[in-house]
PDB file of N, CA, C and O in Angstrom:
ATOM      1  N   MET A   1     -43.743  72.682 -33.145  1.00  0.00           N
ATOM      2  CA  MET A   1     -42.927  73.854 -32.967  1.00  0.00           C
ATOM      3  C   MET A   1     -41.582  73.627 -33.641  1.00  0.00           C
ATOM      4  O   MET A   1     -41.061  72.512 -33.657  1.00  0.00           O
ATOM      5  N   THR A   2     -41.046  74.666 -34.178  1.00  0.00           N
ATOM      6  CA  THR A   2     -39.775  74.589 -34.861  1.00  0.00           C
ATOM      7  C   THR A   2     -38.641  74.608 -33.852  1.00  0.00           C
ATOM      8  O   THR A   2     -38.639  75.400 -32.910  1.00  0.00           O
ATOM      9  N   HIS A   3     -37.687  73.732 -34.065  1.00  0.00           N
ATOM     10  CA  HIS A   3     -36.519  73.675 -33.187  1.00  0.00           C
ATOM     11  C   HIS A   3     -35.544  74.768 -33.591  1.00  0.00           C
ATOM     12  O   HIS A   3     -35.207  74.883 -34.769  1.00  0.00           O
ATOM     13  N   ILE A   4     -35.089  75.566 -32.649  1.00  0.00           N
ATOM     14  CA  ILE A   4     -34.139  76.639 -32.947  1.00  0.00           C
ATOM     15  C   ILE A   4     -32.740  76.041 -32.975  1.00  0.00           C
ATOM     16  O   ILE A   4     -32.224  75.575 -31.960  1.00  0.00           O
ATOM     17  N   GLN A   5     -32.143  76.065 -34.151  1.00  0.00           N
ATOM     18  CA  GLN A   5     -30.812  75.508 -34.338  1.00  0.00           C
ATOM     19  C   GLN A   5     -29.753  76.560 -34.001  1.00  0.00           C
ATOM     20  O   GLN A   5     -30.032  77.757 -34.067  1.00  0.00           O
ATOM     21  N   PRO A   6     -28.543  76.125 -33.642  1.00  0.00           N
ATOM     22  CA  PRO A   6     -27.492  77.091 -33.298  1.00  0.00           C
ATOM     23  C   PRO A   6     -27.192  78.081 -34.417  1.00  0.00           C
ATOM     24  O   PRO A   6     -26.833  79.224 -34.134  1.00  0.00           O
ATOM     25  N   SER A   7     -27.329  77.676 -35.685  1.00  0.00           N
ATOM     26  CA  SER A   7     -27.028  78.581 -36.790  1.00  0.00           C
ATOM     27  C   SER A   7     -28.102  79.648 -36.961  1.00  0.00           C
ATOM     28  O   SER A   7     -27.899  80.616 -37.693  1.00  0.00           O
ATOM     29  N   VAL A   8     -29.249  79.482 -36.290  1.00  0.00           N
ATOM     30  CA  VAL A   8     -30.360  80.409 -36.421  1.00  0.00           C
ATOM     31  C   VAL A   8     -30.283  81.496 -35.344  1.00  0.00           C
ATOM     32  O   VAL A   8     -30.998  82.494 -35.430  1.00  0.00           O
ATOM     33  N   ARG A   9     -29.468  81.327 -34.380  1.00  0.00           N
ATOM     34  CA  ARG A   9     -29.416  82.254 -33.248  1.00  0.00           C
ATOM     35  C   ARG A   9     -28.978  83.648 -33.679  1.00  0.00           C
ATOM     36  O   ARG A   9     -28.019  83.818 -34.432  1.00  0.00           O
ATOM     37  N   VAL A  10     -29.694  84.619 -33.189  1.00  0.00           N
ATOM     38  CA  VAL A  10     -29.336  86.016 -33.361  1.00  0.00           C
ATOM     39  C   VAL A  10     -28.888  86.491 -31.989  1.00  0.00           C
ATOM     40  O   VAL A  10     -29.693  86.517 -31.058  1.00  0.00           O
ATOM     41  N   PRO A  11     -27.618  86.869 -31.839  1.00  0.00           N
ATOM     42  CA  PRO A  11     -27.096  87.159 -30.500  1.00  0.00           C
ATOM     43  C   PRO A  11     -27.925  88.163 -29.692  1.00  0.00           C
ATOM     44  O   PRO A  11     -28.152  87.946 -28.501  1.00  0.00           O
ATOM     45  N   ALA A  12     -28.378  89.245 -30.309  1.00  0.00           N
ATOM     46  CA  ALA A  12     -29.148  90.245 -29.560  1.00  0.00           C
ATOM     47  C   ALA A  12     -30.485  89.679 -29.112  1.00  0.00           C
ATOM     48  O   ALA A  12     -30.892  89.880 -27.968  1.00  0.00           O
ATOM     49  N   LEU A  13     -31.174  88.973 -30.001  1.00  0.00           N
ATOM     50  CA  LEU A  13     -32.453  88.374 -29.634  1.00  0.00           C
ATOM     51  C   LEU A  13     -32.264  87.256 -28.623  1.00  0.00           C
ATOM     52  O   LEU A  13     -33.052  87.110 -27.688  1.00  0.00           O
ATOM     53  N   TRP A  14     -31.223  86.476 -28.815  1.00  0.00           N
ATOM     54  CA  TRP A  14     -30.989  85.342 -27.922  1.00  0.00           C
ATOM     55  C   TRP A  14     -30.743  85.818 -26.491  1.00  0.00           C
ATOM     56  O   TRP A  14     -31.292  85.256 -25.544  1.00  0.00           O
ATOM     57  N   SER A  15     -29.916  86.856 -26.337  1.00  0.00           N
ATOM     58  CA  SER A  15     -29.634  87.346 -24.981  1.00  0.00           C
ATOM     59  C   SER A  15     -30.854  88.043 -24.384  1.00  0.00           C
ATOM     60  O   SER A  15     -31.061  88.005 -23.171  1.00  0.00           O
ATOM     61  N   ALA A  16     -31.659  88.678 -25.233  1.00  0.00           N
ATOM     62  CA  ALA A  16     -32.879  89.315 -24.721  1.00  0.00           C
ATOM     63  C   ALA A  16     -33.919  88.267 -24.333  1.00  0.00           C
ATOM     64  O   ALA A  16     -34.669  88.454 -23.376  1.00  0.00           O
ATOM     65  N   ALA A  17     -33.958  87.165 -25.082  1.00  0.00           N
ATOM     66  CA  ALA A  17     -34.961  86.132 -24.826  1.00  0.00           C
ATOM     67  C   ALA A  17     -34.639  85.301 -23.589  1.00  0.00           C
ATOM     68  O   ALA A  17     -35.544  84.863 -22.878  1.00  0.00           O
ATOM     69  N   TYR A  18     -33.366  85.086 -23.335  1.00  0.00           N
ATOM     70  CA  TYR A  18     -33.001  84.184 -22.244  1.00  0.00           C
ATOM     71  C   TYR A  18     -32.113  84.821 -21.188  1.00  0.00           C
ATOM     72  O   TYR A  18     -31.656  84.139 -20.270  1.00  0.00           O
ATOM     73  N   GLY A  19     -31.862  86.125 -21.308  1.00  0.00           N
ATOM     74  CA  GLY A  19     -31.062  86.824 -20.305  1.00  0.00           C
ATOM     75  C   GLY A  19     -31.891  87.155 -19.077  1.00  0.00           C
ATOM     76  O   GLY A  19     -33.039  87.579 -19.206  1.00  0.00           O
ATOM     77  N   PRO A  20     -31.333  86.970 -17.890  1.00  0.00           N
ATOM     78  CA  PRO A  20     -32.101  87.196 -16.662  1.00  0.00           C
ATOM     79  C   PRO A  20     -32.342  88.681 -16.345  1.00  0.00           C
ATOM     80  O   PRO A  20     -33.192  88.999 -15.514  1.00  0.00           O
ATOM     81  N   ARG A  21     -31.613  89.579 -16.988  1.00  0.00           N
ATOM     82  CA  ARG A  21     -31.732  90.986 -16.612  1.00  0.00           C
ATOM     83  C   ARG A  21     -32.798  91.740 -17.395  1.00  0.00           C
ATOM     84  O   ARG A  21     -32.959  92.946 -17.209  1.00  0.00           O
ATOM     85  N   HIS A  22     -33.523  91.055 -18.262  1.00  0.00           N
ATOM     86  CA  HIS A  22     -34.578  91.701 -19.030  1.00  0.00           C
ATOM     87  C   HIS A  22     -35.942  91.410 -18.407  1.00  0.00           C
ATOM     88  O   HIS A  22     -36.134  90.390 -17.745  1.00  0.00           O
ATOM     89  N   ARG A  23     -36.885  92.332 -18.632  1.00  0.00           N
ATOM     90  CA  ARG A  23     -38.230  92.140 -18.105  1.00  0.00           C
ATOM     91  C   ARG A  23     -38.906  90.965 -18.799  1.00  0.00           C
ATOM     92  O   ARG A  23     -38.519  90.567 -19.897  1.00  0.00           O
ATOM     93  N   ARG A  24     -39.903  90.429 -18.153  1.00  0.00           N
ATOM     94  CA  ARG A  24     -40.624  89.264 -18.665  1.00  0.00           C
ATOM     95  C   ARG A  24     -41.253  89.550 -20.028  1.00  0.00           C
ATOM     96  O   ARG A  24     -41.230  88.688 -20.906  1.00  0.00           O
ATOM     97  N   SER A  25     -41.812  90.742 -20.218  1.00  0.00           N
ATOM     98  CA  SER A  25     -42.452  91.076 -21.494  1.00  0.00           C
ATOM     99  C   SER A  25     -41.431  91.151 -22.629  1.00  0.00           C
ATOM    100  O   SER A  25     -41.724  90.755 -23.758  1.00  0.00           O
ATOM    101  N   VAL A  26     -40.238  91.656 -22.332  1.00  0.00           N
ATOM    102  CA  VAL A  26     -39.172  91.719 -23.338  1.00  0.00           C
ATOM    103  C   VAL A  26     -38.719  90.309 -23.702  1.00  0.00           C
ATOM    104  O   VAL A  26     -38.514  90.001 -24.876  1.00  0.00           O
ATOM    105  N   ARG A  27     -38.565  89.462 -22.700  1.00  0.00           N
ATOM    106  CA  ARG A  27     -38.161  88.074 -22.961  1.00  0.00           C
ATOM    107  C   ARG A  27     -39.200  87.348 -23.798  1.00  0.00           C
ATOM    108  O   ARG A  27     -38.849  86.605 -24.715  1.00  0.00           O
ATOM    109  N   LEU A  28     -40.476  87.554 -23.492  1.00  0.00           N
ATOM    110  CA  LEU A  28     -41.539  86.912 -24.246  1.00  0.00           C
ATOM    111  C   LEU A  28     -41.544  87.378 -25.702  1.00  0.00           C
ATOM    112  O   LEU A  28     -41.658  86.559 -26.614  1.00  0.00           O
ATOM    113  N   ALA A  29     -41.422  88.684 -25.921  1.00  0.00           N
ATOM    114  CA  ALA A  29     -41.402  89.221 -27.287  1.00  0.00           C
ATOM    115  C   ALA A  29     -40.196  88.703 -28.069  1.00  0.00           C
ATOM    116  O   ALA A  29     -40.320  88.368 -29.247  1.00  0.00           O
ATOM    117  N   ALA A  30     -39.045  88.634 -27.430  1.00  0.00           N
ATOM    118  CA  ALA A  30     -37.839  88.148 -28.109  1.00  0.00           C
ATOM    119  C   ALA A  30     -37.969  86.672 -28.453  1.00  0.00           C
ATOM    120  O   ALA A  30     -37.535  86.254 -29.526  1.00  0.00           O
ATOM    121  N   ARG A  31     -38.557  85.876 -27.569  1.00  0.00           N
ATOM    122  CA  ARG A  31     -38.755  84.458 -27.864  1.00  0.00           C
ATOM    123  C   ARG A  31     -39.722  84.271 -29.023  1.00  0.00           C
ATOM    124  O   ARG A  31     -39.531  83.391 -29.862  1.00  0.00           O
ATOM    125  N   CYS A  32     -40.765  85.101 -29.069  1.00  0.00           N
ATOM    126  CA  CYS A  32     -41.713  85.030 -30.192  1.00  0.00           C
ATOM    127  C   CYS A  32     -41.018  85.385 -31.502  1.00  0.00           C
ATOM    128  O   CYS A  32     -41.248  84.738 -32.523  1.00  0.00           O
ATOM    129  N   LEU A  33     -40.169  86.409 -31.476  1.00  0.00           N
ATOM    130  CA  LEU A  33     -39.434  86.785 -32.680  1.00  0.00           C
ATOM    131  C   LEU A  33     -38.483  85.683 -33.127  1.00  0.00           C
ATOM    132  O   LEU A  33     -38.333  85.440 -34.325  1.00  0.00           O
ATOM    133  N   LEU A  34     -37.841  85.017 -32.177  1.00  0.00           N
ATOM    134  CA  LEU A  34     -36.958  83.901 -32.534  1.00  0.00           C
ATOM    135  C   LEU A  34     -37.746  82.765 -33.177  1.00  0.00           C
ATOM    136  O   LEU A  34     -37.277  82.152 -34.136  1.00  0.00           O
ATOM    137  N   ARG A  35     -38.938  82.480 -32.658  1.00  0.00           N
ATOM    138  CA  ARG A  35     -39.764  81.422 -33.240  1.00  0.00           C
ATOM    139  C   ARG A  35     -40.230  81.783 -34.638  1.00  0.00           C
ATOM    140  O   ARG A  35     -40.229  80.940 -35.535  1.00  0.00           O
ATOM    141  N   VAL A  36     -40.631  83.039 -34.825  1.00  0.00           N
ATOM    142  CA  VAL A  36     -41.067  83.487 -36.150  1.00  0.00           C
ATOM    143  C   VAL A  36     -39.911  83.418 -37.137  1.00  0.00           C
ATOM    144  O   VAL A  36     -40.092  82.995 -38.278  1.00  0.00           O
ATOM    145  N   ARG A  37     -38.735  83.828 -36.708  1.00  0.00           N
ATOM    146  CA  ARG A  37     -37.569  83.788 -37.583  1.00  0.00           C
ATOM    147  C   ARG A  37     -37.211  82.343 -37.942  1.00  0.00           C
ATOM    148  O   ARG A  37     -36.876  82.054 -39.090  1.00  0.00           O
ATOM    149  N   ALA A  38     -37.282  81.446 -36.971  1.00  0.00           N
ATOM    150  CA  ALA A  38     -36.990  80.042 -37.237  1.00  0.00           C
ATOM    151  C   ALA A  38     -38.033  79.442 -38.173  1.00  0.00           C
ATOM    152  O   ALA A  38     -37.692  78.658 -39.059  1.00  0.00           O
ATOM    153  N   PHE A  39     -39.303  79.802 -37.985  1.00  0.00           N
ATOM    154  CA  PHE A  39     -40.355  79.302 -38.870  1.00  0.00           C
ATOM    155  C   PHE A  39     -40.149  79.802 -40.297  1.00  0.00           C
ATOM    156  O   PHE A  39     -40.290  79.037 -41.251  1.00  0.00           O
ATOM    157  N   ALA A  40     -39.817  81.074 -40.444  1.00  0.00           N
ATOM    158  CA  ALA A  40     -39.582  81.625 -41.777  1.00  0.00           C
ATOM    159  C   ALA A  40     -38.392  80.948 -42.450  1.00  0.00           C
ATOM    160  O   ALA A  40     -38.406  80.704 -43.656  1.00  0.00           O
ATOM    161  N   ARG A  41     -37.370  80.650 -41.663  1.00  0.00           N
ATOM    162  CA  ARG A  41     -36.194  79.962 -42.219  1.00  0.00           C
ATOM    163  C   ARG A  41     -36.556  78.555 -42.674  1.00  0.00           C
ATOM    164  O   ARG A  41     -36.159  78.132 -43.760  1.00  0.00           O
ATOM    165  N   GLU A  42     -37.307  77.829 -41.854  1.00  0.00           N
ATOM    166  CA  GLU A  42     -37.752  76.487 -42.234  1.00  0.00           C
ATOM    167  C   GLU A  42     -38.621  76.537 -43.485  1.00  0.00           C
ATOM    168  O   GLU A  42     -38.511  75.672 -44.354  1.00  0.00           O
ATOM    169  N   LEU A  43     -39.475  77.535 -43.578  1.00  0.00           N
ATOM    170  CA  LEU A  43     -40.361  77.676 -44.724  1.00  0.00           C
ATOM    171  C   LEU A  43     -39.574  77.925 -46.003  1.00  0.00           C
ATOM    172  O   LEU A  43     -39.899  77.360 -47.048  1.00  0.00           O
ATOM    173  N   THR A  44     -38.552  78.755 -45.937  1.00  0.00           N
ATOM    174  CA  THR A  44     -37.747  79.005 -47.126  1.00  0.00           C
ATOM    175  C   THR A  44     -36.905  77.793 -47.491  1.00  0.00           C
ATOM    176  O   THR A  44     -36.650  77.548 -48.670  1.00  0.00           O
ATOM    177  N   LEU A  45     -36.474  77.037 -46.499  1.00  0.00           N
ATOM    178  CA  LEU A  45     -35.691  75.833 -46.801  1.00  0.00           C
ATOM    179  C   LEU A  45     -36.523  74.762 -47.461  1.00  0.00           C
ATOM    180  O   LEU A  45     -35.998  73.987 -48.260  1.00  0.00           O
ATOM    181  N   THR A  46     -37.802  74.694 -47.154  1.00  0.00           N
ATOM    182  CA  THR A  46     -38.654  73.664 -47.775  1.00  0.00           C
ATOM    183  C   THR A  46     -38.821  73.909 -49.262  1.00  0.00           C
ATOM    184  O   THR A  46     -39.071  72.971 -50.018  1.00  0.00           O
ATOM    185  N   ASP A  47     -38.685  75.157 -49.692  1.00  0.00           N
ATOM    186  CA  ASP A  47     -38.778  75.462 -51.122  1.00  0.00           C
ATOM    187  C   ASP A  47     -37.561  74.950 -51.889  1.00  0.00           C
ATOM    188  O   ASP A  47     -37.634  74.763 -53.103  1.00  0.00           O
ATOM    189  N   HIS A  48     -36.450  74.721 -51.201  1.00  0.00           N
ATOM    190  CA  HIS A  48     -35.222  74.340 -51.866  1.00  0.00           C
ATOM    191  C   HIS A  48     -34.893  72.853 -51.731  1.00  0.00           C
ATOM    192  O   HIS A  48     -33.879  72.397 -52.260  1.00  0.00           O
ATOM    193  N   VAL A  49     -35.715  72.111 -51.045  1.00  0.00           N
ATOM    194  CA  VAL A  49     -35.481  70.680 -50.856  1.00  0.00           C
ATOM    195  C   VAL A  49     -36.470  69.922 -51.716  1.00  0.00           C
ATOM    196  O   VAL A  49     -37.662  70.233 -51.720  1.00  0.00           O
ATOM    197  N   GLY A  50     -35.985  68.932 -52.444  1.00  0.00           N
ATOM    198  CA  GLY A  50     -36.844  68.196 -53.368  1.00  0.00           C
ATOM    199  C   GLY A  50     -38.002  67.477 -52.731  1.00  0.00           C
ATOM    200  O   GLY A  50     -39.058  67.364 -53.353  1.00  0.00           O
ATOM    201  N   SER A  51     -37.851  66.983 -51.511  1.00  0.00           N
ATOM    202  CA  SER A  51     -38.910  66.213 -50.873  1.00  0.00           C
ATOM    203  C   SER A  51     -39.858  67.091 -50.067  1.00  0.00           C
ATOM    204  O   SER A  51     -40.689  66.568 -49.325  1.00  0.00           O
ATOM    205  N   GLY A  52     -39.758  68.386 -50.189  1.00  0.00           N
ATOM    206  CA  GLY A  52     -40.614  69.275 -49.427  1.00  0.00           C
ATOM    207  C   GLY A  52     -40.092  69.559 -48.043  1.00  0.00           C
ATOM    208  O   GLY A  52     -40.792  70.174 -47.238  1.00  0.00           O
ATOM    209  N   GLY A  53     -38.894  69.135 -47.743  1.00  0.00           N
ATOM    210  CA  GLY A  53     -38.293  69.409 -46.451  1.00  0.00           C
ATOM    211  C   GLY A  53     -38.577  68.379 -45.386  1.00  0.00           C
ATOM    212  O   GLY A  53     -38.106  68.507 -44.256  1.00  0.00           O
ATOM    213  N   TYR A  54     -39.353  67.344 -45.733  1.00  0.00           N
ATOM    214  CA  TYR A  54     -39.697  66.342 -44.729  1.00  0.00           C
ATOM    215  C   TYR A  54     -39.343  64.963 -45.231  1.00  0.00           C
ATOM    216  O   TYR A  54     -39.557  63.976 -44.527  1.00  0.00           O
TER     217      TYR A  54
END
């Protein structure tokens, strides 16, 4: 699983994913979106690193 770094945080998604006042389904969807966004960011970064990102 990709680690979500502080620079990757999207304030609206972050508060929806981990805020106590949102329904469970909203929190789950927001967490999935954060993971997808982090994965896409990692994928684009691997294209720019000479060693493949690892």
